N, C-alpha and C positions, 0 to 999 in steps of 0.2 A: 212795237213798229218802229223800224228807222227808215230814213227816206235813203234812195239810193244815193243822192247827190248831196244831202246836208243831215247834219246831227244837230242842227242848231235851228231857232226860230228865225222866221223870214223877215228881212227888213226892207223890202222892195215898195213898200206903200207910200213911202214919203218920195221915192224917185229922185233923191238928192244926189247928185254927182260928187264922190269924193275926188279932189282933184290930186293928180299923180303927178308926180315930177318926173318926167321920163326923157328928159333932154332932148326932147321936140315940143313943138308948140303944141298944147293940149286945151281944149276949150275948158274952162270952168262954170259955164252956167249951166243951171239946172236942166235937165231932160226936159224936153217938150212934150206936150200932151199927145203928139203923133210918135213920139219914140215907140217902137215895139217892146211889148213887154218881154222879160224874160220866161222861157217855158217852164210853167209849173212842174213840178215832180211829183207822180203817186207814190204813196207809202209802200213801202215791200217789206216784209215780215223778215225779222231777223233769222237767220239760219238756226234751224233747229238742233238741239244737241242733248243728247242724254248722257250724263255722267257715267262712266265705266266702274263697274263693282271690282275694285282690286282686291285680290286675295293672294297675298303673298305666299308663295309656295313655301312648303315645308323645307327647313335645310338644317337641321338638325346635324352636327357633325360635318358639314359641308366646310366649315371654316376652322376645323380641328387645329389648323397651323397657327391661326392667330393668337397673339397673347395678350386676350383679355382687353382687346382695343376699345370694347364699347366703354369700359371703367376709366379709360384715361383721355378720352376724346369727347368733346361736346356733341349731342346731336343736334342738328341743324333745324329741322322741321318736323320735330314731334309735336303736333299740335295737341292731341288730346292726352300728352303724358304717360304714355303706356310704353314706354322704351324703345319704339319703333318709328322709322322716319315715316313721316306721311307725305302724299304727294299734294302739291299745290300746281294749279294751272290756268291758263287763260285760254278759253274754248273759242269756237268760230262764233258764238253770239256776245264775244268780248266780255263775258262774265268770268270771275274769278272762283275757281271751285277748289275744295279739297276733299280727298279721301277719308280724311279723319272723321270721327263721331259714329255713332249707330247706323245712320243712312249712308254715309260715304258719298254724300253729294250736295253737302252743304257749300252756299256760296259765302265768300268772306271778302273782305278788302274792297268794299264798295266804295267807287269812286266815278267822277263826272268824267274824266278822261279815260282812255285805254292805256294802261300800264304796258309799256315795251318790254320790261324785263322784270322778274322779282326774284330777291337773291336772300335765300333763308340765311340766318346768321345765329340762330339758337337762343339760348336764354342769356341775355348779357347781363341782366340785373340780379338773376337770381330771385325774384320774388314772385313771379307767376310764369304763364306761359311764354314762349319763345318771341323772338322779335323777328321781322322781315324788312328788308331795304325795298324799295319800288321805285324803278326808274321810268320816269316820263320820257316821252318822245323828245321834248325840248331841253332834255338834260338836267331836269330837276330830280333830286333824289330824296325821296322821304321815308322816314322809320316809322314801322306801325309796331307798336308795344302791346304786348298781350294778346297775340293772334290764336285766336281758338275757334273751333267750328261753330259756336254760339257766343253771342255779345258781340261788343263793337269796342276793336282795339284803339288805343290811344295813338295819335297821329302827330309826328314831330318833322319838321322840315330840316333836312340836312345841308341842303344848299344845291345851287345850280352849277352848270359848267361841267357835267358828267358826260355829255355828249362827246368830249374830248376822247372818251375811251369807247372801243368796240366790243369790250367784255369786261363784265365786273364779276367777281367769282370770290365766294367764301370758303376756303379750302379746310377751315378748321383753327385748331389753336396753334399758332406759329411760335408764339414767345412763352409759351408754357403757364400763362396766368388764369387758365380755364376758360377764357373767352374765344370765340370764333372772331379771326381778323379777316381782312379784305385785301384781295389783290385786284388790280384794275390794269388792263393792256391798252395801250395806244394802236392807232392802225399801222403805225411805223414798226409794232412789235417791242416797244418799250413795256416793261412790267415793273408796276408800282404796288408798295405794301403800304395799307394802312393799319394800323393797330388799334384794337378796339380798346375803348375808355371805361365801358361799364355806364356811361352816362346818356341816357337816351336823348338828351338836349343836345349833347354832342357826341355823337357815338364813335367818332372815327378822329385819330390824332392827325398829325402832318404826315403827308405822303413821303415816302424815299424810294430813289430808284432802286431796284432788286436785280434788273435783270436785262437783256436786250435779246434780239434774234428770235421773239415769240411769234413773229407774225406767220410764221410757217403752219400754224395750227389753225383748223378751222372749229375746233372744240377743244375747250378747257371744262374739265369737269372735278368739283371738290370732291374728295374722298373722306374728309375726316382724318382718321388715323388708321391706315391701311394694313401696317406691319407692327403695331403693338409696341411702339416707342414712345406714345404720348404726342407726336408731333404731326403737324398738318402736311397731307401728302396730296398729290395732285396727279391725275391723268390728262394728257393731251393728244388729240388724234390729229396727225398730219393729213393734208389735202389728197394725199395718194391713200388712205385708209389704214395707215399704220397707227396703232396705239401704243403710247410711250408712258411710263410710271416715272414720275419724280417723288422721290422719297424726301420726306422733311427734314431739315438738318437741326432746327432748334436756333439758328443763326439768322437774325432779322435783317443781316446785310446780305446774306445769301441764303434764303430760307429753303432752297432746293438742292438736292444733289444731282450729279451727272444722271441723265435720262436712262432709263432701260425699256428695251422693246418688249412689249406684251404680247403682240403678235399683228398679223395683217388682216385684211379682209373687213375692216370695221366701217367702209364706206357702204354698206348696206343698211345701216343706221342713219335716220335724219336727226335724231336727238338722243343724247347719252344724259342720264340723270342719275345723281347720287341717290343710293337707297340705304346709305349709313355704313360707316367705318368701313370703307374698302369694297362694300358691294355696290353695283351699277344696275339700274334699269336701262335696256336698249329697246327703242323703238323703232320698228322697220318702215320702210315707206309707204306700207299698205296697212299700217295701223296695228300691227301686231307688236305684244310688248313680251320682252324677255328678260329675266334676271340673271345677272352674272355674280355669284357669290366670290368673295376674296378668299385666297388660301392663306393670307397672313404674310405674305412677302412681296406684295404688289403685284401678283399674277393672279389669274381667275379660273375658276372651274368652268365646265362647259354649262352653256346657258339652260335655264330652266323656263319652259313656256308658262307665260304668266297671262297669256291673253293672245293667243294666236288667230283669233277670229276676226281681227281688225277693229276690235271694239274700243281701241284707243285713237281711233281716228277721229277728226274733229277738234283735236288740242293742237293750238297752234304755237304754245310758248309753255314749257313747264317751269315751274320755279327751280331754280338750280340747274336748267337745261345748260349742256355745255357749248351749244351753237351761238352765234352771233344772231342775236334777235333783231326781228323786222316788223315794222309796221308803216302803215302809211298807203297802200292799195291792197283792197281785197278783190281781185278778180277783174273783169273788164266789161265794157259795155258795147253793145252792137246795136247800129241801126239799121232797120230793113228798109227797101226799097219805097215801101209806101210811107216811111217817117215815123215809124214807131219803134220805140227803144226798150231793149231787153239788157238782163244783167246776167252774166255767168260768173259764179263764185269759186274760190279755191276748196278743193275737197279735203286739204292736208295730205292726199295721198297720191299727188302728182297729177292729177287730172282736175277737171272742171266739173261743177255740178249742173243740174239740168236748169234751164234758163227760167227767169222770173220777168213777166213784164214789169216794165220800168217806166211807161209812159201812157197817156191816153193815145187811142189810134191817130197815125198821122200828125202827131204834136211836134214831132221835131224836123217835118220833112222841110228841105231848103234851106235849113241852118247851118251857120258855121260854128263847130263846137270840137272840143277837145277834152278827153278825161285825163286827168293828172293824178299825181299822188296827192294825198290829202294836205291841204293847207292849214289844218287845225288838227288838234290831237285825238280825233275820234277814229281814225283807222279805217275810214272810208274813203274811197276817191272822190274827188271833186270834178266838177266841169267848169271849163270856160268857156264862155260864148262873147261872140262879138256881133253886136246888133248895132247897124248906122256907125260904125267905128267905136262904139263904145264897148268897154270889157266888163263882162258881168261875171263874177265867180260864185260858183256853188248854186247858181239860179237865185241868189239871194243879194249881193252885193254891187251897187253900180260903183265901179272903181274909177274911171276915167275915160277921156277919147282920144282919139288919134290912133287907136289899135288897128285900124284896116291898113297901116304902113306894114304890117307884118303878114308873113303867108304861113307861118308856121308858131305855134305855141306849144311848149312841151314843159311839163312838171315831172321832174325824175325824183324829186325829193329834196333834201337838204344837201344844197351845193356849197354853201358859205361856212359850214361847221360851226352854226349857233343853234341847231337842233330844229330848224323850223323851216317848212317846206318852201321852196324858191320856185321861180318860173323863168323859162329860157324864150326868147323871143327873137325870131330870124326875120328881117326886112327882106325887102325884093331884091335889094341890092347883094344879098347872100351875108351881110353882116348880122352876127348873133350877140344877143343882150342878156345879160342876167339881171332880173328884178328879185331882191331878196324880200321874202314873204315876212309877215310880223307875226305868223303863229296862229292868226285868227281868220286869215283868208279874205280880210277886207281891204288892204293895204299894202302896197309894195313901196321899198326904197327907190331912190333915185337908181334908172339903170346903169348898167358897168358893162362896158363893151368887151365883150370876149375876143371877138376876132373876125376876120373876113373870109372869105373863102367857102362858106358853109352851103351854098347855093347848088354845088355839085351833089349833095344828097337827097333824094326824093323822099325820104323817110328818117325822121328823127324822133327818138322815143326811148324808155327806160323806166323802171321803178325798183330801186333798190341796188343791192350790190351785185357786181358780176366778176369781181377779182379777188375776193376774199379778204378785204380790207374793213368791211363795214362801212364804208362811205359809198355814197350815191353815184352811180355812172351814167353814161350816156351811150346810146347806140346810134348808129347813124349806118344809113344804106345808100350807096351811090346808085345812080342812073343805071351802071353796069351790072349790079346784084352783088356787090362786095359789100359785107358787113363789117364796119369797124366798132371796137370798143374805145371810148374815151374815159379812162379811168378819172374818177373824182379825186381832187385834193385836198377838200375841205377850205379852201381859201378862195374868197369870193373874186378877188382881183385878178387870179389865175386858175380857175375852177378845174382845169382839165391837163392830166399830163399827156404825153404824146401819145397818138392814136395806135391801136393795136388791131391787126387783120385778123377777124375771127374766122373769116372763110368767103368763098364764092359762091354763085347759084342760088342767091338769096332772092332775085327777081323771079322766082317762081311763085312767090306769094304776092296776090293782090293786095293783101291787108296784112300788116304786122303790128303787133300791140304787147305792151309789158301787161303781164297777167299778176304780177305782185309776186307772193311766195306760194306756189301751188302744193308743195310737198312739206312745207314748214321745216325747212332746215335752215331757215335765215337767209337763203340766196336767192336773188331774183330770178324769175323764169318767164318766158314769151311764149306766145301763140302766132300762128300764122295761118292764113286762109288763101289756097291756090286759086288760079283762075277758074278751075274747075270745081270748085265750092268745097273742098276737102279742107278739114282743120285739123292742123298738126299742133303738138307742144313740144317744147323744147326745155328742159330743166339744167339749171347751172350746177355740173358735178364738180368742177374743181376750177380754180382760178383761169378766167377767160377762155373756159370750154365749155360747151354745150353737149348734153346727152344725144344721142340718137333720136331723131324725132320719132315720137309716137303718135298715131293716128288716132283722133277722136272720133270722127265720123264725117259723112257727106252733108249735102244739102245747104251749106253755108253761103252758097252764091245769092241768097235772098238779103244779104247785107251788102250796103255800099259804104260803111265807115264802121270799124271798131277801134276800141281805145281803153 
């Protein structure tokens, strides 16, 4: 059971206020006995998930053009050592599964936090099962050695700071030493190469810049050796749905040759996953899985249905998946007019799950609250409440006084580039401030002035990336119904680029909210409720562009706030 608002133990019994340096006069005395208590939350059941049974379609002869690629490139995720790549993935219940083993539903890589991404890197040391890199939301990278369906792998800390990249990929063996190497892309599109060392205590060497202009791709997919020359190859998908093949060169200063088009129409898939040496899995937005086998030259055969019934829904992130990963907010909260709170979760297929009760009846009536991206690494949205001027986060932590000076509190994720969730606060004069979070949700740094003129917006919201660079962005609606996007920069002193007009007519919605990533493609999505009570969802389909709205249903006029 996981709390809707918190994955941690509660600490409100002491009711001791933590002084917050906010650039304003804040009381630092303990809360009095008359201070209202933050509303307790009921436990909600973790979303149910049944691991799919993966049966790889027969493909003898499908790769006749390949030049024995299997013999020249290391497998990346063969956990049961049967010579075939296995799937590893994070599901909606936040557990990490693999299709390896006799049952095909084993849980591996138990962690106290929720991994943002998993990067299979094959057998680096040559002594047992393969290794995997795991990226935390705060940018910490960890190596797991001897990962298998059974047993406990060894754990090695690689280091922090990896939130500087929006995608980390192990394409295969770049320099011919038999080990899979790692490439990492920055939000600006720079590509860096890390050569494998074979030492689990220090698995990666010093980075070297090997390319630029890679920001146009929304997915990077490791292939191993797709053309049989022993060099690591790569697929890259453009935001327009075109798939490109980059053949490996063997040159560590320029590891990939000029790209070649594989074809268009690949936007129908939300995640592309390596299947071994030029083959790839492709999952549709409805949860169907297809296998594309390689022809041995970087092109692909016709897709083979490997799960067309939607059984691969419920998976948020595949290990080695090409998309930019997302964590931090899983759905949205809705309070009815009687003060009862409900939770709607992401289905991973582009829509929302049926509501779950998230509070006792009338418990949230008359309260000032906001639902924000997670301030800690549990992948569950948090809440902020203001009670008698005091800020309380996650129903747990008394942060400080003076917060009634603000008329809007927004948490879109990490805006400062340190991998930790931050908070935006707008005062009644229209000045916006940024509070950097500490990664635990119980304290914020001194506020940073973002700028004035923000009073012209009647809604500020967001959770995740809406322009394709992997950074958290902000959405803002004017009183006239125009919706603007403020792309994030990753710099706390200047967190936003120049605003971009998404479109007009958004005043038709009485309520707007960021829903996190509804279809598990790594992009942020939003929902809106009309004055007539109809709920619609919008998926981010390309940088700064939403899909045509999809109607979920009617009857949502019972809610007076969503977030």
